Structure formats: structure tokens, C-alpha cells
C-alpha positions as CSV (number, residue, x, y, z in Angstrom):
1,M,-2.2,-36.3,-11.0
2,K,1.0,-35.3,-12.7
3,D,3.8,-34.6,-10.2
4,K,5.2,-31.1,-10.9
5,C,8.6,-31.9,-9.4
6,S,10.4,-28.8,-10.6
7,L,8.0,-26.4,-8.9
8,L,7.9,-28.5,-5.7
9,E,11.7,-28.6,-5.7
10,R,12.0,-24.9,-6.2
11,V,9.7,-24.2,-3.3
12,R,11.9,-26.6,-1.2
13,Q,15.0,-24.6,-2.2
14,T,13.3,-21.3,-1.5
15,I,12.3,-22.5,2.0
16,K,15.8,-23.7,2.6
17,E,17.6,-20.6,1.3
18,Y,15.6,-18.1,3.4
19,R,15.2,-20.5,6.4
20,M,11.5,-20.0,6.3
21,F,10.5,-23.1,8.4
22,T,12.0,-25.4,10.9
23,S,10.5,-28.8,11.7
24,K,7.3,-29.2,13.7
25,E,6.2,-25.6,13.3
26,R,2.6,-24.5,13.4
27,V,1.9,-22.8,10.0
28,L,-1.0,-20.7,8.9
29,V,-1.6,-20.3,5.1
30,G,-3.5,-17.3,3.8
31,I,-5.8,-18.4,1.0
32,S,-8.0,-16.2,-1.2
33,G,-9.1,-18.9,-3.6
34,G,-6.9,-17.5,-6.5
35,P,-4.2,-19.5,-8.3
36,D,-1.2,-18.3,-6.2
37,S,-2.6,-19.1,-2.7
38,T,-4.4,-22.2,-3.9
39,A,-1.1,-23.6,-5.3
40,L,0.7,-22.6,-2.1
41,L,-1.7,-24.5,0.2
42,H,-1.5,-27.5,-2.1
43,L,2.3,-27.4,-2.2
44,L,2.7,-27.0,1.6
45,S,0.2,-29.9,2.1
46,R,2.6,-32.1,0.1
47,L,5.5,-30.9,2.2
48,K,3.6,-31.3,5.5
49,D,5.1,-34.7,6.4
50,E,8.6,-33.8,5.3
51,Y,8.7,-30.7,7.6
52,E,6.3,-32.2,10.2
53,F,4.1,-29.1,9.8
54,Q,0.8,-28.5,11.5
55,L,-1.1,-26.7,8.9
56,W,-4.1,-24.3,9.1
57,A,-5.7,-22.2,6.3
58,A,-7.3,-18.8,6.7
59,H,-9.7,-17.0,4.4
60,L,-11.1,-13.5,4.8
61,N,-14.1,-12.2,2.7
62,H,-13.5,-8.4,2.3
63,K,-17.2,-7.7,1.4
64,I,-16.1,-5.8,-1.7
65,R,-17.3,-8.1,-4.6
66,G,-20.6,-9.4,-3.3
67,R,-21.7,-12.8,-4.6
68,E,-18.3,-13.4,-6.3
69,A,-16.5,-13.1,-3.0
70,E,-19.1,-15.4,-1.3
71,K,-18.6,-18.0,-4.0
72,E,-14.8,-17.8,-3.5
73,A,-15.3,-18.3,0.3
74,R,-17.4,-21.5,-0.3
75,W,-14.8,-22.8,-2.8
76,T,-11.9,-22.1,-0.5
77,E,-13.6,-23.9,2.4
78,Q,-14.3,-27.0,0.2
79,F,-10.7,-27.0,-1.1
80,A,-9.2,-26.9,2.4
81,R,-11.5,-29.7,3.6
82,K,-10.5,-31.8,0.5
83,L,-6.9,-31.5,1.6
84,K,-7.9,-32.3,5.2
85,I,-6.6,-28.9,6.4
86,P,-8.6,-27.0,9.0
87,I,-9.6,-23.6,7.8
88,I,-10.7,-20.5,9.6
89,M,-13.2,-18.4,7.7
90,D,-14.3,-14.8,8.5
91,S,-15.6,-11.7,6.8
92,F,-14.9,-8.0,7.3
93,D,-16.5,-4.8,5.9
94,V,-13.4,-3.4,4.2
95,P,-15.3,-0.5,2.5
96,L,-16.4,0.7,5.9
97,L,-12.9,0.4,7.3
98,A,-11.6,2.4,4.3
99,A,-14.1,5.2,4.9
100,R,-13.5,5.3,8.7
101,K,-9.7,5.3,8.4
102,K,-9.4,7.3,5.2
103,L,-7.7,4.5,3.3
104,S,-7.9,3.2,-0.3
105,L,-9.8,0.0,-0.6
106,E,-6.5,-1.8,-1.4
107,E,-4.8,-0.5,1.7
108,A,-7.8,-1.2,3.9
109,A,-8.1,-4.7,2.5
110,R,-4.4,-5.4,3.2
111,Q,-4.7,-4.0,6.7
112,A,-7.8,-6.1,7.4
113,R,-6.1,-9.3,6.1
114,Y,-2.9,-8.9,8.1
115,D,-4.9,-8.1,11.3
116,F,-7.0,-11.2,10.6
117,F,-3.9,-13.4,10.2
118,E,-2.2,-12.0,13.3
119,R,-5.3,-12.5,15.4
120,I,-5.5,-16.2,14.4
121,A,-1.7,-16.6,14.9
122,D,-2.0,-15.3,18.4
123,R,-5.0,-17.6,19.2
124,L,-3.5,-20.8,17.7
125,K,0.1,-20.0,18.7
126,I,1.2,-20.0,15.1
127,D,4.9,-19.9,14.3
128,K,4.8,-18.8,10.6
129,I,2.2,-17.3,8.3
130,A,2.7,-18.3,4.7
131,L,1.5,-16.0,1.9
132,G,1.2,-16.6,-1.8
133,H,3.2,-13.7,-3.2
134,T,5.1,-14.7,-6.4
135,A,8.0,-13.6,-8.5
136,S,5.4,-11.9,-10.8
137,D,4.1,-9.9,-7.8
138,Q,7.7,-9.0,-7.1
139,V,8.3,-7.7,-10.6
140,E,5.0,-5.7,-10.6
141,T,5.9,-4.2,-7.2
142,I,9.4,-3.1,-8.4
143,L,8.0,-1.5,-11.6
144,M,5.1,0.2,-9.6
145,R,7.6,1.7,-7.1
146,L,10.0,2.7,-9.8
147,I,7.2,4.6,-11.7
148,R,6.0,6.3,-8.5
149,G,9.6,7.0,-7.3
150,C,11.5,5.4,-4.5
151,G,15.0,4.4,-3.3
152,L,16.6,1.1,-2.6
153,D,14.0,0.2,0.0
154,G,11.2,0.3,-2.5
155,L,13.2,-1.3,-5.4
156,S,14.1,-4.2,-3.1
157,G,10.5,-5.3,-3.5
158,I,8.6,-7.7,-1.3
159,P,10.7,-9.4,1.4
160,P,10.8,-13.2,1.3
161,V,10.7,-13.2,5.1
162,R,9.4,-10.5,7.4
163,G,8.9,-11.6,11.0
164,K,6.4,-14.4,11.0
165,F,5.4,-13.8,7.4
166,V,7.0,-16.1,4.8
167,R,6.5,-16.3,1.0
168,P,7.6,-19.7,-0.4
169,L,6.5,-18.8,-3.9
170,I,8.5,-15.6,-4.2
171,R,10.8,-17.2,-6.8
172,T,8.0,-18.7,-8.9
173,F,6.3,-16.8,-11.8
174,R,2.6,-16.7,-12.3
175,G,2.7,-18.8,-15.5
176,E,4.3,-21.6,-13.6
177,I,1.7,-21.4,-10.9
178,E,-1.2,-21.5,-13.4
179,E,0.5,-24.5,-15.1
180,Y,0.8,-26.3,-11.7
181,C,-2.9,-25.6,-11.0
182,S,-3.9,-27.0,-14.4
183,E,-1.8,-30.1,-14.2
184,N,-3.0,-30.9,-10.7
185,S,-6.6,-30.1,-11.5
186,L,-7.0,-27.5,-8.8
187,H,-9.4,-25.1,-10.7
188,P,-8.9,-22.0,-8.5
189,C,-11.2,-18.9,-8.6
190,T,-10.7,-15.8,-10.8
191,D,-10.9,-12.4,-9.2
192,S,-12.7,-10.1,-11.7
193,S,-11.1,-6.9,-10.1
194,N,-7.7,-8.1,-11.4
195,K,-8.9,-6.9,-14.9
196,D,-9.5,-3.3,-13.8
197,V,-6.8,-1.4,-15.6
198,F,-7.5,1.8,-13.6
199,L,-5.5,0.2,-10.8
200,L,-1.8,0.8,-11.4
201,R,-0.7,-2.8,-10.6
202,N,-3.2,-4.2,-13.0
203,R,-2.1,-1.8,-15.7
204,I,1.5,-2.8,-15.2
205,R,0.6,-6.5,-15.4
206,L,-1.8,-6.3,-18.3
207,K,-0.2,-3.6,-20.4
208,L,3.3,-2.4,-19.5
209,I,5.0,-5.8,-18.9
210,P,3.6,-7.4,-22.2
211,Y,4.8,-4.3,-24.0
212,L,8.3,-4.4,-22.5
213,R,8.5,-8.2,-23.2
214,E,7.4,-7.8,-26.8
215,N,9.4,-4.7,-27.7
216,Y,12.5,-4.7,-25.5
217,N,13.4,-7.9,-23.8
218,P,11.5,-11.3,-23.8
219,Q,13.1,-12.0,-20.4
220,I,12.2,-8.7,-18.8
221,C,10.5,-10.3,-15.8
222,R,13.5,-12.5,-14.9
223,V,15.9,-9.5,-15.4
224,L,13.8,-7.3,-13.1
225,F,13.4,-10.0,-10.6
226,Q,17.2,-10.5,-10.4
227,I,17.7,-6.8,-10.1
228,G,15.3,-6.8,-7.1
229,E,17.3,-9.7,-5.5
230,I,20.6,-7.8,-5.9
231,L,19.1,-4.5,-4.6
232,R,17.6,-6.2,-1.6
233,E,20.9,-7.7,-0.5
234,E,22.7,-4.4,-1.0
235,N,20.0,-2.5,0.8
236,D,20.3,-4.9,3.7
237,F,24.0,-4.1,4.0
238,F,23.4,-0.3,3.8
239,R,20.6,-0.6,6.4
240,R,23.0,-2.1,8.9
241,E,25.7,0.5,8.1
242,T,23.2,3.3,8.5
243,E,22.2,2.0,11.9
244,K,25.8,2.1,13.1
245,V,26.4,5.6,11.7
246,F,23.1,6.9,13.0
247,N,23.9,5.7,16.6
248,S,27.3,7.5,16.4
249,L,25.6,10.8,15.3
250,C,22.7,10.8,17.7
251,E,23.2,13.4,20.4
252,E,19.6,13.2,21.7
253,R,16.9,10.6,21.3
254,E,13.4,10.9,22.8
255,K,9.9,9.8,21.7
256,D,9.2,13.0,19.8
257,R,12.7,14.5,19.4
258,I,15.9,13.4,17.8
259,A,19.1,15.5,17.5
260,L,21.9,14.6,15.1
261,G,25.4,16.2,15.3
262,V,25.7,18.5,12.3
263,Q,29.5,18.5,12.0
264,K,29.7,14.7,11.8
265,L,26.6,14.5,9.6
266,N,28.0,16.9,7.0
267,G,31.2,14.9,6.8
268,L,29.4,11.7,5.6
269,H,29.0,10.5,2.0
270,L,25.8,12.0,0.6
271,A,24.2,8.5,0.3
272,L,24.7,7.9,4.0
273,R,23.6,11.4,4.9
274,R,20.3,10.8,3.1
275,R,19.8,7.5,4.8
276,V,20.6,8.9,8.3
277,V,18.1,11.7,7.8
278,R,15.5,9.2,6.6
279,E,16.1,7.0,9.6
280,A,15.6,9.9,12.0
281,I,12.2,10.7,10.3
282,R,11.2,7.0,10.4
283,L,12.1,6.6,14.1
284,I,10.3,9.8,15.3
285,R,7.2,9.3,13.0
286,G,6.9,5.6,12.7
287,S,7.2,5.5,8.9
288,T,8.5,7.6,6.0
289,R,5.2,7.6,4.0
290,G,4.8,10.8,2.0
291,V,8.4,11.8,2.6
292,E,10.0,12.5,-0.8
293,F,13.5,13.0,-2.2
294,D,13.1,16.8,-2.1
295,H,12.2,16.7,1.6
296,I,15.4,14.8,2.4
297,N,17.5,17.2,0.4
298,S,15.9,20.2,2.1
299,A,16.7,18.8,5.5
300,L,20.3,18.2,4.4
301,K,20.5,21.8,3.1
302,I,19.5,23.1,6.5
303,S,22.3,20.9,8.0
304,E,24.9,22.2,5.5
305,E,23.9,25.9,5.8
306,G,23.4,25.8,9.6
307,R,20.1,27.7,9.4
308,G,16.5,27.3,8.2
309,R,13.4,25.4,9.1
310,L,11.4,22.7,7.4
311,S,8.0,21.1,7.9
312,L,7.6,17.5,6.8
313,P,4.6,15.3,6.2
314,G,3.2,13.7,9.3
315,G,3.8,16.7,11.6
316,I,7.6,16.7,11.7
317,S,9.7,19.9,11.9
318,V,13.4,20.1,11.2
319,R,15.7,22.9,12.3
320,I,19.2,23.7,13.7
321,D,19.5,23.8,17.5
322,S,22.8,24.1,19.4
323,G,24.9,22.6,16.7
324,N,22.5,19.7,16.0
325,L,20.0,19.0,13.3
326,L,16.8,18.7,15.4
327,F,13.8,16.6,14.3
328,E,10.6,17.2,16.4
329,K,7.1,16.0,16.2
330,K,4.8,19.1,16.0
331,R,2.2,19.7,18.7
332,R,-1.4,19.0,17.6
333,E,-2.3,22.7,17.6
334,E,0.2,23.5,14.9
335,E,-1.6,23.9,11.7
336,I,-1.5,21.7,8.6
337,A,-1.7,23.8,5.5
338,F,-2.0,22.7,1.8
339,E,-3.3,23.7,-1.5
340,R,-2.5,21.8,-4.6
341,L,-3.8,21.7,-8.3
342,L,-5.3,18.4,-9.2
343,N,-3.8,16.9,-12.4
344,V,-6.5,15.8,-14.8
345,P,-5.8,13.2,-16.1
346,G,-2.8,12.1,-14.1
347,R,-1.4,11.8,-10.6
348,T,-1.2,14.4,-7.7
349,D,0.7,13.9,-4.5
350,L,-0.5,15.5,-1.3
351,P,2.3,14.7,1.1
352,E,1.0,17.0,3.8
353,V,-1.7,14.4,4.6
354,G,0.0,11.4,3.0
355,L,-2.4,10.9,0.1
356,V,-2.0,10.3,-3.6
357,F,-4.8,11.2,-6.2
358,D,-5.0,9.3,-9.5
359,T,-7.5,10.7,-12.0
360,E,-8.9,9.4,-15.3
361,I,-11.4,10.7,-17.8
362,I,-14.1,8.1,-18.8
363,Y,-16.1,8.8,-21.9
364,Q,-19.1,6.7,-21.0
365,R,-21.2,6.4,-17.9
366,P,-20.0,3.6,-15.6
367,T,-22.4,0.7,-15.1
368,S,-21.4,0.5,-11.5
369,F,-19.6,2.6,-8.9
370,A,-17.0,1.6,-6.3
371,S,-18.4,1.3,-2.8
372,G,-15.3,2.7,-1.0
373,G,-15.2,6.3,0.2
374,Y,-11.9,6.9,-1.4
375,E,-13.0,6.6,-5.0
376,A,-15.3,9.1,-6.6
377,Y,-17.0,9.6,-10.0
378,L,-18.0,13.2,-11.0
379,D,-19.6,14.8,-14.1
380,L,-16.5,16.4,-15.7
381,D,-18.6,18.9,-17.7
382,K,-20.1,20.3,-14.6
383,L,-16.7,21.0,-13.0
384,K,-14.8,24.2,-13.6
385,R,-11.1,23.7,-14.2
386,P,-8.5,24.0,-12.9
387,L,-9.5,21.8,-10.0
388,F,-7.5,22.0,-6.8
389,L,-7.3,20.4,-3.3
390,R,-7.2,22.4,-0.1
391,K,-8.1,22.1,3.6
392,R,-11.4,23.5,5.0
393,K,-11.9,27.2,5.6
394,E,-14.2,29.0,7.9
395,G,-17.8,29.2,6.5
396,D,-17.3,26.5,3.9
397,K,-20.6,25.0,2.7
398,F,-21.7,22.3,0.2
399,Q,-24.8,20.4,-0.8
400,P,-24.3,16.8,0.4
401,L,-25.2,14.1,-2.2
402,G,-28.9,13.2,-1.9
403,M,-29.8,16.4,0.0
404,R,-31.6,19.5,-1.2
405,G,-30.2,22.2,1.0
406,R,-26.6,23.3,1.7
407,K,-24.7,22.5,4.9
408,K,-21.7,23.9,6.6
409,I,-18.6,21.7,6.4
410,K,-18.1,22.2,10.1
411,D,-21.6,20.8,10.9
412,F,-21.1,17.9,8.5
413,F,-17.9,16.9,10.4
414,I,-19.6,17.3,13.8
415,D,-22.5,15.1,12.7
416,L,-19.9,12.4,11.7
417,K,-18.1,12.8,15.0
418,I,-14.8,13.5,13.3
419,P,-12.3,14.6,15.9
420,R,-11.4,18.3,15.7
421,E,-7.7,17.6,15.2
422,E,-8.5,15.4,12.2
423,R,-10.7,17.8,10.3
424,D,-7.9,19.9,8.8
425,K,-6.3,16.8,7.3
426,I,-9.4,16.0,5.2
427,P,-8.9,17.4,1.6
428,L,-11.6,19.2,-0.2
429,L,-11.9,19.1,-4.0
430,I,-12.6,22.6,-5.2
431,S,-14.3,23.5,-8.6
432,K,-13.8,27.2,-9.0
433,D,-15.4,28.4,-5.7
434,R,-17.5,25.3,-5.0
435,I,-16.7,22.2,-3.0
436,A,-17.2,19.2,-5.3
437,W,-16.1,16.4,-2.9
438,I,-15.2,16.1,0.8
439,V,-12.5,13.5,0.0
440,G,-13.4,10.1,1.6
441,Y,-16.8,11.2,2.8
442,R,-19.4,12.8,0.5
443,L,-19.8,14.3,-3.0
444,D,-21.7,17.5,-3.7
445,E,-25.1,16.9,-5.3
446,N,-24.4,19.3,-8.1
447,F,-21.5,17.3,-9.5
448,K,-22.9,13.8,-9.4
449,V,-23.0,11.5,-12.5
450,T,-26.5,11.3,-14.1
451,R,-27.9,9.6,-17.2
452,N,-27.1,12.7,-19.2
453,T,-23.4,12.7,-18.2
454,R,-21.1,12.4,-21.2
455,R,-17.7,12.6,-19.6
456,V,-16.9,11.2,-16.1
457,L,-13.9,12.2,-13.9
458,R,-12.8,9.2,-11.9
459,I,-10.7,9.9,-8.9
460,K,-9.0,7.2,-6.8
461,V,-7.2,8.1,-3.6
462,S,-4.6,6.0,-1.9
463,K,-2.0,6.4,0.8
464,S,1.4,7.6,-0.2
465,Y,4.1,4.9,-0.6
466,E,7.3,5.0,1.4
């Protein structure tokens, strides 16, 4: 076995710089069987004696890719045993989770994985959880968020350390990982879904980055990685400053209510004003998913003019009250309203319910269909454009896929035991005056793909990014 000293040394430096580990810690390593996590487990096993680690490995089968995933699970178990590292194996029905919680498959898989790691960490009293994110993942994340739109938080990319979670490969590029695996005869598994260019991350990795490298800058990945490093450090500074300023402006702070002094807020630099408003939304709502640049500016306009009212995604209202900019979480009975044209092909944001719709026209019938409820294939020539998304209306009916008769949307939701307060948050895809898809749940029989279909509309729904 050839000793890849440079990579091992870089991992040592990364661990030291970000203070990822101290001696004698109990460390859990997430391993999928792919090159990144395989190399990570191998590297940490070589550093085990140096840091006096107690190492465990953990693998979760997401039940998305059938036999391929089962093969990966078997390989991963054998690899861990070869390294003499105990491994915890489990499986979880991610497509079912995606349907129940109205998540994309990617988001549901991520949630299931992190829940799995944290459960094991609690049971085994784990100090750190090591994940295999690399510098290449960092570059892809930065480009993905830049394309979708974000601020410094998003452009800072993946944090090297977040609580118990550490990423020792965050300064190592994928090519170096693959070389390490080859030279150490590791033979990791290959995930076939990584070739699906409908997914934005894959499209960035397989098409955009090679194009930028060939036509603009051969070192584009290193340049973008360095930019992410700089922005993360600057964002950390601004975050601390924002916290100080926010506390000085906060006149009232309760679970569902925050009031900021308008006079002091209006006197701040615009960059700080935006951050303070964003922080108020985050604290009262728990996240800023679906909150866009225009939302923040609209809230600031209310503060500047001293009048007006604004409804934000996630049930937050903003208004002036007694000289304060007041953020309140709406009561459940307050209605959520939305109606939006669906861009075909392209992207459509539906911030009222925190969802993003990506559409693509396929000129041949797919050989297989995704099992997740948040991806749909429809016969484009049966649809009447323009298509649009709206909430349910009284008397809405559709013909559920596989059924002959029509059914009231209300009865369909009751049968699925969907809580009343959640029903208005479920978008309906409308073709002229017909419901083509109850998003995340069921297609209409009349718009299904058949052997006679010539053009397919593929729709993939995901949660909005912060």
C-alpha cells in the first residue's frame, strides 16, 4: 500500500486548524460506501492511535435505490470489519418520509441521516460525528446557492464544524479522494443517482464546473473554495455584530412576538438593517426558509415609512406598533393564500408554503419513475397551458390516479387524515380548470404518462433554501 502522506497530512492540518477533535474522544463516522466517506473512515482509522480515538462507523440504507443500495450496505459492513471498526447498520423508508412530511427525496434523506447519526450519538455517548463532505462539495454548494440566490450565509457554504458534526475532508478535492482510494486499493461503491443531471447539484458538477474550468479559469474550483473561506470568516464577524445590535434594538421578545425600535433600526447601515430584520424572522419562526430579498426590503420599507403591513412565508406578519417594527406569528386560523404560474421549463418559487418547483420537458418516455411523492411525470400534450399552482377551493374535484370516478379534494384529504390546518398549504397543479396533481400526494388519472406519450413534463419539488 502506497502511503498518501500529503492527504493524510492535510487532514491532520484541517483537524488542527478547526479544532475538530481532542484526544480520547468517541467518534462516529458516517459512511455511505462512496469514495468520500470511504476515504474518511480509512484516514481516521490511520489517525486513531495518534488521537486515541474510539471509532464507530454508521451506515443508513435510504431504501431509494433498491438492490444497488443493499449492495452498498453489504460492502460498507465488510469494509468496516476489515478495518476492525464496529459499524451500526440500519435502513429507513425515505420515500415514505418524503411523502408524509412533504419533503423532496434529498431533504428527507438528509433529515433521516442526521436523525440516525444523532440517535446513535446519544446511545453511545459520542463526542463527534465525522462526515465526508469535501472541498468539491463546498464549491458545488456555493455555486448552487449563488444560482438560486442567497446572502453571505449561503455563500459561506458548508461549515467545517457545526456542533458535534465535523468535516475533516472539507479542504480536500474529489480528485484527490479518488486518487487516495485508488492508491490504497479501497474500491468504493458508485452511486448511480449522481449521474442524474436533472438534480441541480449534479448538473453543476457534471456540466457547469467543467465548462467554467475549460472556458474561463482552470483553477475555478480552488478560486471558489477560497472565496467561500473568506466569506465564511466575514459572515461570522457580521453574525456576532448583528447579535449585539439586535439585542440593543429589541424592545420586546416573546415566543411569537418580537418588537424592534424603529428609530434606532432606521439609523443603522442598510447591511445591518437587513441582517437585524432577518434575525428577527429567524428567531420567531425558527428558520428563514422561503424568505427572500424582496421580503426583507419590504419589511424595511414599513420601518422607514412608519406604516403598512406585510405577510411573510411561514405565517409571520410585520407591522408598525407603538413606534416599533412588530414581528408576529400568525394564528392558525389566518388564511394562507397563493396562486402562481408554473414556469415550464424552469424554476418557480412558492414561498408562501416554502417550496420550489423545477420543471423539465423530456422528449421520450422515462423507463422508470421516481418513488418519492415530490416528483411527478405528466403527459405534457394533455395539459393546457399556462399551468399554475394554487391552494384548494370549495368543491374541488379530481380523478385520482388508478381510479375511475372523480373525488372531492376535501374527501381525499380526510381519507389520508391530513390535519385541517395543513390542507391549505398543499399546492394543486392546475391545467386550465382541471386539477392535474395534488402536489406530494396524487396525480390525476387523465394526465398520466402512457405508452403513447410523446412529451413528458417532469416536476421536482424541494424545500426553499435559506
